Phi, psi and omega in degrees: 000130180282145180280138178281132186240163179303320184289352176277344182308312182299338179293342180293336184268357177302127181215151003283157178214154180281157176303323182295318179292317177297318177303315181296315182295315180292323176300314176298320178299313183291318182296325180265023176251146176288324177212157178205148179214152175235146177225126175283111185272327184206140175214120177256109185288342180279319183260340183088358178292143179214162175225118178244132176256129174259139178219138181188192178226123179286141175284111185275350182289132177286141181300136178083000181281343181073151180245000000 
């Protein structure tokens, strides 16, 4: 599994993209974070449109570098 890096963040905005690809990218971001939180910013129950904000801290330590 490749490590998610700071320079990978702009790829989250690449569009159009499939939900499966976006799910994988966001999953990698969360897995490689020290902490993460989500906030539902907007939800339209009539149209199903939503906006979710993710906030967290990426683990910048390289694997195997030791702490």
